[in-house]
N, C-alpha and C positions, 0 to 999 in steps of 0.2 A: 316451531315453538317460539312464542313471543312473550316478552315481559319487559317491564321498565328496567332501564339500565342499572346493572349492579345489584338487582334484587334476585332472590332465588325463585320466586313464583313464576311459572311459565304455563301458558295454555296453548293448545294447538289451534291453528287457524289455517284455512286453505288459501293458497295463493289464487287471487282472482284475475291475474293478468297472464297472458301467454308470454313465452320467452320473447317473442317478437315485439309485443307491446312494451314490455319492460325495457328492452333495448332501445326502442324509439323514444320513450318518455323519460327514462332514467328513474322510473318509480316502480315500486312493488306494491300492488294494491291488495288489501285484505278486506273482507266483509265482516264487520264486527257488530254484533247485536248489542243494543243498549241494555243495561241492567234495569231492574224495576225502578231504581232511583234516578235513572237517566244518565248514569255514568257509563264509561266503557269497561269498568271493572277494576279491581285493585291491581291487577297485574300490569295495567297501563300507567300507573302512577297518576300524575295530574292530567295527562292526555292533552295538554295545551300544545299549540303549534310550537315546534322546535324541541319538544320533549324527546330525549334519547330513549330508544328501546333497543333491546338485544334480540336478535333473531338467530335461531339455530335451525339449520336445515338447508334446503328442503329435505323432508323425510317422508316415508310412506310409499306405497305402491299403487295408489289410485291415479294412474296416468294412462294416456293414450299409448297403444303399442307403437313401436317405431315404424312398423310397416303394416298398417291395418289393411287386411285383404278385402274386408266387406265394405261395399260402397254405402250401404244403408247404416246410418248411425242414429240411435235414439238416446237422447239425454233426458233424464227424469230427475227433477229437482223438487225437493220439499223445503220451503223456506230458505234459510241461509245456505242450503245445499247447492244453490245456484253458483256459489263462488268458484269451485274448481271446474264446474261445467262451463262457465263463461270463458275461462282460460282455454279449455280444450276446444270450445266452439270457435274462438277467434283463430286458434292455430289451424283448425280444419278448414275454415273459410279461406284462409290465405293459401291453402294448398290447391285451390281451384275447384272446378266442377266434378272432380273425380268422386267426391263424396256427396251424399244426399242426407243432410242432417235434419232431425226433428227434435223439438224440445217440448216436453210436457212439464209445466211449471205450476206448482200448487203453493198457495200462500193463504194465510188466515184471512187477510183483508186486501183489497185492491191496492191500498197505499203501501203494502209491504213487498211488492214486486221490485226487487233490486235490479238495476241495469235495464229496466224495461224499455226505456226509449231506444237504447242501443239494439236490444233484441227485436223490438218492433220494426226498427229500420231494416234490419236483416230480413225480416219477414216480408216487409213491403217491397224489398228489392228482389224477392223470389229466391233468396239464398237459404232460407230457413222456414221449415213448417213449424209454426208456433201455436201451441194450445195452452191456455191458462185456465185455472179453476180456483175459486176461493171457497174456503170451508166455513168461515164465520162472518162473512160480510153480508148484512141484510140491506145495505144501502141501495136505493133504487137507481143510483147513478151507475152501478156496475151492471152491465148488460151481457157479460160473458157467462161462461159456465160456472155452476155452483156445485158444491159437494166434494166429498173425498174422491181421490183418484181411484178409479175402478176399471172394470173390464172394458166398458164402452170407450173410455179415453184411449186405452191402449189399442183397441181394435181400429180406431180411427188413424192411428199413427204407424202401426206395424204392417207395412205393405208386403214385406217378404220376411216373415219371422225367422226362418231358418238361415237367412243371409243378413241378419241385422246384428250389429254389435251394440250392446246396451250399457249405459253408464248411469247408475242410480245413486243419488246422494241426498241424505236428509236424516230426520230422526229415525231411531231404530224401527219403530212400528211401521212407519211409512216405507222404509226400505224393504222390510220383510214382506209386507203385503204386495208391494210393487213387484218384487222378484217372483212371488208365488203366481201372480197374474201373468206376468211375461212368460214364465216357464209353461204355464198351462196353455198359453196361446202358441207355443211351438218354438220359442227361442231356446237353443241349447244352453245348458248351464255354463259351458266354457265360454260363451259369448256374453255373459252378464258380469260386469265389474261393479262392485259396490263400495260405498264409504258411508258409515253411519255413526251416530252418537246417541248416547242416552238422553232422555228428556224428562 
């Protein structure tokens, strides 16, 4: 929970850095969407460099299990839902080749993919199977997939559904539809972890 120092308004944000990244850099990263007026929202105050903010937490249970038995990991992000998944993914990649992570990342437009250079570098290095799709971008410069996340997206990434641990984060409808599809493709309910918010 984050808010400007000494004010009562707080909003929840997911931590976008793994414990290892935070220890290395001394920084705790959050992914904050801009309001329609271009600001970070009233709970951040002036949001100028050096502005003090109060942080309560971490809280919540959307985390990696201490000892994940499944080597196949599927991360599914809708928009800003990439924040906690980026942290999990960094932690997993540091664990070495025991895990085979995939990421399905949906955004409205191509310029809204947060952390994409980092994620693409993992993909280029063969450490991550990365699939992206845009839902509202008509620009001819985008040559990747288009459209809402659906069955074909998951079929391309679920290599062993019964042995895959899935983490889904994004708007409520996105999470609900993704979970329904993953379940229909054979991933057990107990292996699907979710975090969502209203929109």
